[in-house]
C-alpha positions in Angstrom: 27.3 -71.1 -13.4 30.5 -70.6 -15.3 30.4 -66.8 -16.1 32.8 -65.2 -18.4 34.1 -61.6 -17.3 34.0 -58.7 -20.1 36.2 -56.0 -18.4 35.8 -53.7 -21.3 38.2 -51.0 -22.4 37.4 -48.5 -19.6 37.5 -51.1 -17.0 40.5 -52.4 -18.1 42.3 -49.1 -18.3 40.7 -47.0 -15.5 38.6 -49.2 -13.2 40.0 -52.5 -12.8 38.9 -52.5 -9.2 35.1 -52.6 -10.5 36.0 -56.0 -12.4 37.9 -57.4 -9.3 34.8 -56.5 -7.3 32.5 -58.1 -9.9 34.2 -61.4 -9.6 34.4 -61.1 -5.8 30.6 -60.9 -5.8 30.1 -63.6 -8.1 32.5 -66.1 -6.4 30.8 -65.1 -3.0 27.5 -66.4 -4.4 29.2 -69.8 -5.6 29.9 -68.9 -9.1 33.0 -69.7 -11.3 34.3 -66.7 -13.2 36.2 -67.1 -16.2 38.6 -64.2 -17.8 39.3 -64.9 -21.5 42.7 -63.4 -22.0 42.0 -62.8 -25.7 39.2 -60.5 -25.1 39.4 -56.6 -26.7 37.1 -53.8 -27.2 33.5 -54.6 -28.3 33.7 -51.8 -31.0 31.5 -49.6 -29.3 33.9 -46.3 -29.5 34.4 -47.4 -33.3 30.8 -47.6 -34.2 30.1 -44.3 -32.2 32.7 -42.5 -34.2 31.4 -43.6 -37.5 34.1 -46.5 -38.2 31.4 -49.3 -38.6 33.4 -51.8 -40.4 36.2 -51.7 -37.5 33.1 -51.9 -35.1 31.8 -54.9 -36.6 35.1 -56.6 -36.9 35.7 -56.1 -33.1 32.1 -57.7 -32.5 33.1 -60.7 -34.4 36.0 -61.1 -32.3 33.8 -60.7 -29.1 31.6 -63.4 -30.6 34.5 -65.8 -31.1 35.9 -65.2 -27.6 32.9 -65.4 -25.7 30.4 -67.5 -27.5 31.3 -70.7 -25.4 30.2 -69.4 -22.0 26.7 -70.0 -20.4 26.7 -66.0 -19.4 29.0 -63.1 -19.8 29.0 -60.1 -17.3 30.5 -56.8 -17.7 30.7 -53.8 -15.3 29.5 -51.5 -18.0 25.8 -51.2 -19.3 27.0 -49.3 -22.3 29.2 -52.1 -23.6 26.6 -54.5 -23.0 24.0 -52.5 -24.8 26.6 -52.4 -27.8 26.6 -56.3 -27.9 23.2 -56.7 -27.4 21.4 -54.1 -29.2 23.6 -52.3 -31.7 25.7 -55.1 -33.1 23.0 -57.3 -34.6 21.3 -54.2 -36.0 24.4 -53.0 -37.7 25.2 -56.5 -38.8 21.6 -56.6 -40.9 22.4 -53.1 -42.2 25.5 -54.5 -44.1 23.6 -57.9 -45.2 25.3 -60.3 -42.6 22.1 -61.8 -41.4 24.3 -64.9 -40.2 26.5 -63.0 -38.0 23.3 -61.2 -36.8 21.8 -64.2 -35.6 25.1 -65.1 -33.6 25.3 -61.8 -31.9 21.7 -62.2 -31.0 22.1 -65.5 -29.6 25.2 -64.4 -27.8 23.7 -61.1 -26.9 20.9 -62.8 -25.0 23.6 -64.2 -22.5 25.3 -61.0 -22.1 24.5 -58.8 -18.9 25.3 -55.9 -16.9 26.1 -56.9 -13.3 23.0 -55.8 -11.7 20.7 -57.4 -14.2 22.3 -60.5 -14.1 22.2 -60.9 -10.2 18.5 -59.8 -9.9 16.9 -60.7 -13.0 19.1 -64.1 -14.0 20.1 -65.3 -10.7 17.5 -63.9 -8.6 19.6 -62.3 -5.8 19.2 -59.1 -4.2 21.1 -59.5 -1.0 24.8 -60.2 -2.1 26.3 -60.2 1.8 27.5 -56.6 1.2 27.9 -53.9 4.2 28.9 -50.1 3.3 27.8 -47.6 6.0 27.6 -44.6 4.0 25.3 -42.2 2.3 25.0 -43.1 -1.3 23.3 -41.5 -4.3 22.5 -43.6 -7.5 23.2 -41.8 -10.8 21.0 -44.1 -13.3 23.3 -43.8 -16.7 21.8 -43.0 -19.9 22.7 -46.5 -21.5 21.2 -48.6 -18.3 18.2 -46.3 -18.8 17.5 -46.6 -22.5 19.4 -49.6 -24.1 20.2 -52.0 -21.3 17.1 -51.0 -19.4 18.2 -52.4 -16.1 15.2 -50.7 -14.2 15.4 -50.9 -10.5 18.0 -53.9 -10.4 20.7 -51.6 -8.9 18.6 -50.1 -6.1 17.2 -53.4 -5.2 20.9 -54.4 -4.6 21.6 -51.3 -2.7 18.5 -51.6 -0.5 20.0 -54.5 0.8 23.4 -53.4 1.6 23.7 -53.3 5.4 24.4 -49.8 6.9 24.0 -47.8 3.4 21.8 -44.9 3.6 20.3 -44.4 -0.1 19.6 -40.5 -0.8 17.7 -39.1 -3.5 19.6 -37.7 -6.3 17.7 -34.5 -7.9 17.1 -34.9 -11.5 18.7 -38.3 -11.3 17.9 -39.3 -14.9 19.5 -36.7 -16.6 22.6 -37.1 -18.4 26.0 -36.4 -16.7 27.3 -35.0 -20.0 29.8 -37.7 -20.6 28.3 -39.5 -23.8 31.7 -40.9 -24.9 33.1 -38.8 -27.6 30.4 -36.3 -27.0 32.2 -35.0 -24.0 35.2 -34.0 -26.5 33.3 -32.8 -29.4 30.8 -30.6 -27.4 32.8 -29.5 -24.5 30.8 -26.3 -23.2 27.5 -28.5 -23.5 29.0 -31.4 -21.6 30.5 -29.2 -18.9 27.3 -27.6 -18.4 25.5 -30.9 -17.9 28.5 -32.1 -15.5 27.9 -28.9 -13.3 24.1 -29.8 -13.2 24.9 -33.5 -12.1 27.7 -32.6 -9.5 25.2 -29.8 -7.9 22.7 -32.4 -7.6 25.0 -34.8 -5.8 26.0 -31.9 -3.5 22.2 -31.2 -2.8 21.8 -34.7 -1.9 24.2 -35.0 0.8 25.8 -38.2 -0.5 29.1 -39.4 0.6 29.2 -41.6 -2.6 27.9 -41.4 -6.0 27.4 -44.8 -7.7 26.6 -46.0 -11.0 26.7 -49.0 -13.3 29.2 -47.2 -16.1 32.7 -46.5 -15.0 32.8 -43.8 -18.0 30.0 -41.8 -16.2 31.8 -42.1 -13.1 34.9 -40.8 -14.5 33.3 -37.9 -15.9 31.3 -37.2 -12.6 34.3 -38.2 -10.5 36.3 -35.5 -12.4 33.6 -32.9 -12.0 33.6 -33.5 -8.2 37.2 -33.2 -7.7 37.4 -30.0 -9.7 34.7 -28.5 -7.3 36.6 -29.7 -4.3 33.5 -31.6 -3.2 33.5 -34.1 -0.2 31.5 -36.7 -2.3 33.5 -39.7 -4.4 32.5 -41.8 -6.9 32.4 -45.6 -6.6 31.1 -48.3 -8.8 28.1 -50.5 -7.8 30.1 -53.5 -8.0 32.6 -52.2 -5.4 29.9 -51.4 -3.0 28.6 -54.8 -3.4 31.8 -56.4 -2.8 32.3 -54.2 0.4 32.1 -55.9 3.9 32.9 -52.8 6.0 32.1 -53.2 9.7 28.3 -51.4 10.2 
């Protein structure tokens, strides 16, 4: 299959290794990965901040850039959720039913990495090995928008040497929420403290998730605590081939 990589803004600026790992995993499975250089932001940040027209303009660009591909993958459930769920809804709200239909047609081919692997490609064992204790944080978007379900856990369950540990109150938000963490600092910090305490209690060496933005939040909290645990994107674990 020819699959386009949508790197996302956070991925491009702060987590390029997650994008490279995504490519490595898919190529290991025999797929061809393309990287459209004209890609930009999907518009999620603008929409969430109230700039709907700007967000829709970026969404139109996204459809133009990625429309030709059989599948599009992103190491971010929040950006996938924006493209797949939010953009068609906004297009209809402004009366552009034609674009809404285009966005929905493409959105059906846009996937977060774990759901692409497990649900579309039928793969749970990607040949990874990562001998560490790992806690999985199910991000808000992956739970409630893209609804990836247990796909990340299935993939982690087939990683050689990996010990998956329970994360207390796993489904609670880490406090990031995009601009929420900037506009509601005290609340965000309290939520982050709960999340970091849960990771410490789990005994994990690594906390993983499918959204770099949440890992940025959690990683900062763990660092300020002086915690031994670190964060790592799911794609990087799936690309790993460490000796067991």
